[in-house]
C-alpha positions, 0 to 999 in steps of 0.5 A, a space after each residue: 598379873 595385877 590386872 588379872 586379880 583385879 578383874 576377878 575381884 571386881 567380878 566377884 564384887 559385882 556378883 555379890 552386889 547383884 545377889 545382894 540386890 536380888 535378895 533385898 528385892 526378894 525380901 521386899 517382895 515377900 514382905 510386900 506380899 505378906 503385908 497384902 495377904 495379912 490385910 483384913 479388908 476384903 472378902 474371905 471365903 470359907 474353906 471346907 465349911 462342910 466340916 463346920 456344918 457337921 460339927 454344929 449338927 453334931 452338937 445339937 440335940 435332935 428328936 427323930 424328925 430333926 435328925 433329918 437335918 443331917 442330910 443337909 450336910 450333903 446338900 451344903 457340901 459346897 456352901 462357902 459363907 464369906 466374911 466381908 471386912 472393911 475398916 474393922 467392920 464385918 459381915 457374915 454372908 452366904 447363899 444356901 441352896 435348898 433343892 438338894 437338901 430338901 430332896 434328901 429330906 424327901 428320901 428320908 420322908 418316903 422311908 418313914 411314910 412309904 404310902 405317901 403319894 407326893 412327888 419329890 418336886 411337890 415335896 420340895 416346893 411345899 417344904 420350901 414354902 414352910 421354910 420361908 414362913 419359918 424364916 420370916 418368923 425368925 427374922 422378926 426376932 432378929 435385928 441384924 440378920 436377914 433372910 431373902 428367899 428365891 422361889 425360882 432356884 430354891 435358894 436363901 440369901 442371908 446377911 449378918 451385919 454390924 460385926 466388929 473387929 478388935 485388932 488389938 485383942 484379935 477378936 471378931 464380935 457379931 451382934 447375933 450368932 452366925 448361922 445357916 438358916 438357924 439349922 447350923 449355928 456356929 455356937 451352942 447358944 441362942 442365935 439372938 445372942 452376941 458372939 465373940 470369936 478369936 481370930 488368927 491370920 497365917 498368909 491368906 488364911 483367916 481362922 475363927 475359933 470359939 469355945 462355947 459352954 453349955 452348962 445345962 447339958 454339961 458340954 463344951 463345944 469347940 468351933 473352928 472355921 477357916 476362910 481364904 482371902 479372895 484376891 482383889 482385882 486391884 491386887 492383880 494389876 
């Protein structure tokens, strides 16, 4: 009888030990996973950036022609800028496709100038050429932001360098304001101005937030951009 009870007792103890061990391993793995996910270093890709595009455009004061910029919201619906972070330094990078955007602009243009005989391809080519000229002018006034155009696929690659992260205060400061070809600006101030954003991390999502005040127009603008951590190939090994 004693052996019977001892056997049951030992089985229970072993089961408890196994469960406890599994729990510890699970907690350990969970903590390890969280630690990995919460690491700032790496590439973070914007999530649902279209909403940020529309918000930025909505804060701007458009005249009749500039209102066509709203068509860029559709052309950039899949645009996903990245934050490239390493050792508390950060870059804001993206490649903006322009063919669809300028095609939308052409459709608007035809409604306004129905007698025009220019083809859509001709219009896109001409507008892209003008955009390149504008960007060259913009870049001459920018120290940290570059714009590189590709005539073959009508895209523009841009990189904003020298951003700094303050992990103590949870802020990211860029020497110039993050923007998409200066049509979409993640602030309502001059793009040449330094801009500081608050950041928070939950799992593999990094969120940038900014409250920007425009005293002239008596407007307080709010921006929130979410970025998802891009898995590092080393993490998969």
